[in-house]
C-alpha positions as CSV (number, residue, x, y, z in Angstrom):
1,M,99.2,99.0,106.0
2,N,96.4,100.1,108.3
3,L,93.0,98.6,108.5
4,R,90.4,101.5,109.1
5,K,87.0,100.1,109.2
6,I,85.3,96.5,109.0
7,S,81.6,96.3,108.6
8,F,79.1,93.3,108.3
9,G,75.6,93.2,107.5
10,N,73.1,90.2,107.6
11,F,75.6,87.8,108.9
12,K,74.4,85.6,111.7
13,C,74.0,87.9,114.8
14,L,75.7,90.7,113.0
15,Y,72.8,92.2,111.4
16,N,74.4,96.0,111.0
17,I,77.6,96.3,112.7
18,A,81.1,98.0,112.3
19,F,84.3,98.8,114.1
20,E,87.8,100.5,113.4
21,P,90.5,98.0,114.5
22,G,93.9,98.6,115.6
23,K,96.9,96.2,115.2
24,V,95.9,94.1,118.2
25,N,92.0,93.9,118.9
26,V,90.7,92.1,121.7
27,F,86.9,91.1,122.0
28,I,85.1,90.6,125.3
29,G,81.5,89.6,125.9
30,A,79.2,87.1,127.5
31,N,78.7,83.6,125.8
32,G,76.8,83.9,122.7
33,S,77.6,87.7,122.4
34,G,79.0,87.4,118.8
35,K,82.7,87.4,119.5
36,S,83.5,84.3,117.6
37,T,81.0,85.3,114.7
38,I,83.1,88.6,114.3
39,L,86.3,86.4,113.5
40,E,84.2,84.3,111.1
41,A,82.8,87.0,109.5
42,I,86.3,88.4,109.0
43,G,87.1,84.9,107.5
44,L,84.2,85.2,105.1
45,L,85.7,88.7,103.9
46,S,89.0,87.0,103.4
47,A,87.6,84.5,101.3
48,A,85.6,86.6,99.3
49,M,88.1,89.1,98.7
50,T,90.9,86.7,97.6
51,D,89.2,83.9,95.9
52,R,85.8,82.4,96.1
53,V,83.5,81.4,99.1
54,D,82.7,77.8,99.5
55,S,82.8,75.2,102.1
56,A,86.7,74.5,101.5
57,S,87.6,78.1,101.5
58,L,85.8,78.9,104.7
59,Q,87.0,75.7,106.5
60,R,90.7,76.6,105.5
61,R,90.1,80.0,107.4
62,G,88.5,78.1,110.6
63,V,85.0,79.3,109.9
64,R,82.2,76.9,111.3
65,L,80.3,75.8,108.5
66,S,76.5,76.0,108.9
67,I,73.5,75.3,106.5
68,P,73.1,78.0,104.2
69,S,69.9,79.6,106.0
70,L,71.8,80.1,109.3
71,Y,74.4,82.2,107.7
72,K,72.0,85.0,107.3
73,S,70.4,87.0,110.3
74,N,67.0,85.4,111.2
75,F,65.7,88.0,113.7
76,K,62.1,88.0,114.7
77,G,61.9,91.7,114.0
78,I,63.0,91.6,110.5
79,S,59.8,91.7,108.4
80,R,61.4,91.2,105.1
81,Q,64.6,89.0,104.7
82,K,67.6,90.7,103.2
83,L,68.8,89.0,100.1
84,T,72.8,89.2,100.7
85,V,75.4,89.0,103.1
86,D,77.1,92.5,103.1
87,L,80.9,92.9,103.9
88,S,83.1,96.0,103.7
89,L,86.8,97.0,104.5
90,E,88.5,100.2,104.4
91,W,92.4,100.5,104.7
92,D,95.1,102.7,103.8
93,D,98.8,102.2,102.9
94,D,101.8,103.5,105.2
95,D,103.1,105.1,102.0
96,S,100.1,107.0,100.9
97,S,97.3,109.1,102.2
98,D,94.8,107.3,100.1
99,V,91.9,105.4,101.6
100,C,90.7,102.4,100.0
101,Q,87.4,100.4,100.3
102,Y,86.3,97.1,99.2
103,D,82.6,96.1,99.4
104,V,81.2,92.7,98.5
105,H,77.4,91.4,98.8
106,L,77.0,87.6,98.6
107,T,74.2,85.4,98.4
108,T,74.3,82.0,100.3
109,P,74.4,78.7,98.5
110,T,71.3,77.3,96.9
111,D,71.8,74.9,94.1
112,S,75.6,74.3,94.7
113,D,78.3,74.7,97.5
114,Y,79.4,78.0,96.2
115,W,78.2,81.5,97.5
116,K,77.4,84.0,94.6
117,Y,78.8,87.3,94.2
118,H,75.7,89.7,93.8
119,A,78.1,92.7,93.6
120,E,81.5,93.7,94.5
121,A,83.1,97.2,94.3
122,F,86.4,99.0,94.9
123,F,86.6,102.9,96.1
124,L,89.5,105.2,96.2
125,N,88.9,108.0,98.5
126,G,85.4,107.8,98.3
127,I,85.1,107.5,94.5
128,K,84.1,104.2,92.9
129,K,86.9,102.9,90.6
130,W,85.7,99.4,89.7
131,G,82.7,97.1,90.4
132,R,80.6,94.4,88.9
133,S,77.0,92.9,89.7
134,H,75.0,90.3,88.7
135,A,73.0,92.7,86.7
136,S,76.0,93.8,84.4
137,Q,75.7,93.5,80.9
138,Q,79.0,91.5,80.7
139,Q,78.6,88.1,81.8
140,T,81.1,86.8,84.2
141,N,81.3,84.0,86.7
142,N,79.3,85.0,89.9
143,H,81.0,82.1,91.9
144,I,84.5,83.9,91.7
145,G,85.8,87.0,93.2
146,F,87.2,89.5,90.6
147,F,89.0,92.0,93.0
148,L,92.5,90.0,92.5
149,I,92.1,88.9,88.9
150,D,90.4,91.6,87.1
151,N,92.8,93.8,84.9
152,N,91.6,97.2,85.8
153,E,94.6,99.4,86.2
154,D,92.9,101.1,89.5
155,L,93.3,97.8,91.3
156,A,96.7,97.1,90.9
157,A,98.1,99.2,93.5
158,S,95.5,98.1,96.2
159,R,95.8,94.3,95.9
160,K,98.5,93.8,98.6
161,I,95.5,93.9,101.0
162,A,94.1,90.7,99.5
163,Q,97.4,89.1,99.5
164,D,97.7,90.0,103.1
165,F,94.0,88.7,103.8
166,S,94.6,85.5,101.9
167,S,96.3,83.6,104.8
168,Y,93.8,84.8,107.2
169,G,92.8,82.1,109.8
170,I,91.2,81.6,113.1
171,F,93.7,79.6,115.2
172,Q,92.0,77.3,118.1
173,P,94.9,75.2,119.3
174,N,94.1,71.9,121.1
175,T,96.5,70.2,123.4
176,M,96.9,66.9,121.6
177,T,97.7,68.6,118.3
178,L,100.3,70.9,120.1
179,R,101.8,68.1,121.5
180,G,102.2,66.5,118.0
181,T,100.3,63.4,118.6
182,T,97.3,64.4,116.6
183,P,97.2,65.5,112.8
184,D,96.2,69.1,112.3
185,P,92.9,68.8,110.0
186,N,93.9,72.3,109.1
187,Q,97.5,72.6,108.6
188,T,98.7,76.0,107.3
189,T,102.2,77.4,106.9
190,P,103.9,77.5,109.4
191,I,101.5,76.3,111.9
192,G,98.1,74.6,111.7
193,L,95.1,76.3,112.9
194,N,95.0,73.6,115.7
195,G,98.7,73.9,116.3
196,G,100.1,71.4,113.8
197,R,103.8,71.2,113.3
198,L,104.5,73.5,115.9
199,A,108.1,72.0,116.7
200,E,109.2,73.0,113.2
201,A,108.0,76.6,113.5
202,I,109.9,77.1,116.8
203,D,113.0,75.2,115.4
204,A,113.2,78.1,112.8
205,L,113.0,80.8,115.4
206,I,115.7,79.4,117.9
207,H,119.0,80.6,116.9
208,E,122.3,82.2,118.4
209,K,123.0,85.9,118.3
210,D,126.6,87.2,119.7
211,G,126.8,84.1,121.8
212,D,123.3,84.4,123.1
213,L,120.4,81.9,122.5
214,C,117.5,83.7,120.9
215,F,113.8,82.9,120.2
216,G,113.0,85.2,117.2
217,D,113.6,88.8,118.5
218,L,113.8,87.8,122.1
219,Y,116.4,86.2,124.2
220,M,115.6,82.7,125.3
221,D,115.8,83.8,128.9
222,D,112.8,86.2,128.2
223,I,110.9,83.2,127.1
224,L,112.1,81.1,130.0
225,D,110.8,83.9,132.3
226,M,107.4,83.0,131.1
227,I,107.9,79.2,131.5
228,D,109.5,79.5,134.8
229,W,110.1,75.8,135.4
230,A,112.0,75.3,132.3
231,S,115.8,75.9,131.9
232,D,116.0,75.1,128.2
233,I,114.1,74.6,125.0
234,T,115.3,72.9,121.9
235,V,113.8,71.0,118.9
236,G,115.2,67.8,117.8
237,A,113.9,64.2,116.5
238,P,112.1,62.0,118.9
239,K,114.3,59.7,120.8
240,K,113.3,56.5,122.9
241,S,114.8,58.3,125.9
242,T,112.4,61.1,125.8
243,I,109.1,59.7,124.4
244,N,107.4,56.5,125.0
245,S,107.7,54.3,121.7
246,N,103.9,53.6,122.0
247,I,103.1,57.4,121.3
248,P,102.9,58.6,117.8
249,S,105.3,61.3,117.2
250,P,106.4,63.6,114.3
251,R,109.8,64.0,112.8
252,Q,110.6,66.8,115.1
253,V,109.5,67.3,118.8
254,I,109.9,70.2,121.3
255,Q,112.3,69.3,124.0
256,F,112.2,70.7,127.6
257,A,114.8,70.8,130.4
258,D,113.2,71.3,133.8
259,R,115.3,73.5,136.0
260,Y,114.3,71.4,139.1
261,M,115.3,68.0,137.6
262,K,118.8,66.6,136.6
263,A,120.3,67.5,133.3
264,S,119.7,64.0,131.9
265,A,116.0,64.0,132.6
266,Q,114.7,65.8,129.4
267,F,111.2,65.3,128.0
268,T,109.2,66.3,125.3
269,G,106.1,68.4,124.4
270,Y,104.0,65.4,125.0
271,D,104.9,65.5,128.7
272,A,105.3,69.1,129.3
273,S,102.4,71.5,130.4
274,E,99.9,72.6,127.7
275,G,100.5,76.1,129.1
276,A,104.2,76.1,128.0
277,L,103.2,74.8,124.5
278,Y,100.7,77.5,124.2
279,V,103.0,80.2,124.8
280,L,105.3,78.9,122.3
281,F,102.5,78.8,119.7
282,M,101.3,82.3,120.3
283,L,104.7,83.6,120.0
284,A,105.4,81.7,116.8
285,L,102.2,83.1,115.4
286,A,103.4,86.8,116.3
287,M,107.2,86.3,115.3
288,H,107.5,83.8,112.5
289,P,108.2,85.5,109.1
290,Q,105.9,83.0,107.3
291,A,102.9,83.3,109.7
292,P,100.0,85.2,108.6
293,S,100.3,88.9,108.7
294,I,96.3,89.1,109.5
295,F,94.9,86.3,112.0
296,A,92.7,85.6,114.8
297,V,92.9,83.5,117.9
298,D,89.7,82.3,119.5
299,S,89.8,82.2,123.4
300,F,93.5,83.7,123.8
301,D,93.3,82.7,127.3
302,H,93.2,78.9,126.6
303,A,95.2,76.8,128.9
304,L,97.0,79.8,130.5
305,N,97.1,80.6,134.4
306,P,95.5,84.0,134.8
307,R,98.8,85.8,135.7
308,L,100.7,84.1,132.8
309,A,97.7,85.1,130.4
310,K,98.5,88.7,131.6
311,K,102.2,88.6,130.8
312,M,101.7,86.6,127.7
313,I,99.4,89.4,126.2
314,Q,102.1,92.0,127.1
315,V,104.6,90.2,125.2
316,F,102.4,89.0,122.3
317,C,101.2,92.6,121.7
318,E,104.6,93.9,121.5
319,Q,105.7,91.4,118.9
320,V,102.4,91.8,116.7
321,I,103.0,95.5,116.7
322,Q,106.7,95.2,116.0
323,H,106.1,92.7,113.1
324,K,103.3,95.0,111.7
325,K,100.6,92.3,112.0
326,H,97.0,92.6,112.7
327,V,95.3,90.1,115.1
328,F,91.8,89.5,116.5
329,L,91.5,88.0,119.7
330,T,88.6,86.7,122.1
331,T,89.1,86.2,125.7
332,H,87.0,85.4,128.9
333,N,90.0,86.0,131.3
334,P,89.6,89.4,133.1
335,L,93.3,89.6,133.7
336,V,94.0,89.5,130.0
337,L,92.7,93.0,130.1
338,D,95.4,94.1,132.7
339,G,97.9,93.2,130.3
340,L,96.7,95.6,127.5
341,D,98.3,99.0,127.4
342,L,95.1,100.9,125.9
343,R,97.0,104.2,125.9
344,N,98.8,102.8,122.8
345,D,96.2,103.3,119.9
346,D,97.4,100.1,118.3
347,I,95.7,98.1,120.9
348,R,92.2,98.3,121.1
349,L,89.5,96.5,123.3
350,F,86.0,96.0,122.4
351,A,82.9,94.8,124.1
352,L,80.2,92.9,122.5
353,D,76.6,92.7,123.7
354,R,73.3,91.8,122.3
355,D,70.4,94.6,122.4
356,S,66.9,93.9,123.3
357,H,66.1,92.4,119.7
358,G,69.3,90.1,119.9
359,Y,71.3,92.3,117.3
360,A,75.2,92.3,118.4
361,Q,76.3,95.6,119.4
362,I,80.1,96.6,119.5
363,K,81.5,99.4,121.8
364,R,85.4,100.4,121.9
365,I,86.6,100.6,125.5
366,L,88.4,103.7,126.0
367,V,90.5,104.6,129.2
368,S,88.5,107.7,130.1
369,Q,89.4,109.8,133.1
370,E,86.2,108.6,134.7
371,L,87.5,105.0,134.6
372,I,90.8,106.1,135.8
373,N,89.3,107.9,138.8
374,E,87.7,104.6,139.9
375,G,91.1,103.3,140.9
376,Q,90.4,99.8,139.7
377,P,92.2,97.7,137.1
378,L,90.3,96.7,133.9
379,S,89.7,93.4,135.1
380,R,87.8,94.4,138.0
381,L,85.9,97.1,136.0
382,W,84.9,94.4,133.5
383,I,83.7,92.0,136.3
384,N,81.7,94.7,137.8
385,G,79.9,95.5,134.5
386,R,81.6,99.0,133.9
387,L,82.9,98.1,130.6
388,G,80.0,96.2,129.2
389,G,80.4,92.7,127.8
390,V,78.9,90.8,130.5
391,P,75.7,88.7,130.9
392,T,72.7,90.5,131.5
393,P,71.0,89.2,134.9
394,L,67.9,87.5,134.3
């Protein structure tokens, strides 16, 4: 499956915007440029396509809840407020040349917690095959999406996209949840949006192959190269010898051995650097067979040293592409860009800026010959304002 185009209209600062994603999609831009809003708009699309839209379905996906009037664009230059929030997705299947499209138009909540379906439609190769609207003579529940449950035969072969989108979430790990001392308010399988149950997910990935210890598809030595102070990583039950009895701990904890310490001086994720936990978290998302096939991570570079962020994005991209997933990332760390191989069309970089009216604008960054001739890494080009996605001087 390939996502071909995603479009948004009248959602927060995304008044009229579209982009063509790859497998790995990285968004850069100034604070308030709309990066996180892109991730949330995809979450709204996920909810609309696969179930219904209400506070519970949005929270499950990591979307920030707003008052209804703030979900829609409220720019000064809009003379007449648009009624609906408009979302559209185009995709194709690896086994077919057919191009599919799902459109949905939603009205924000008024007298209940539920968003209403003003209209939704499905197109195959540009031809409308199915649709419904609030004006249809057939009375249907306009609080529920019908793309997954309608018996129309034209929809049957195209519903896998909705299944893939159903587990979409915006992951924002925090240190205490990764350490296992704080419950995850948004627990999903196999890892919560804030990093809950990381130890269990890691335990499922650690195994032996031909006498070598592996972490998913990688050798454990490859993981230890990134966490350079660690000589071993295991998962086990918490013990008094490794974690203070006053610290709340889950049933399983990640255990580390430090190459500079005695073999008996093992410790858990509670005492480890947050960077190490974050590396394991990101790799688990990319590699775990039960992790979402479409997901987002807000602030990819959280807790990572710049050089580690560069190495991490390289390995992460390889694993996402290998496991045929789609991911949407935001970052503020210039060195993350230096880890992106933009010659690979599966890896795409986008810059977001706000125009003079405040509307979010998105531009894909391509490695042109002009940029190559400048002889600078992407990180330097971004800092120097050559890529866009930087604050406008006052």
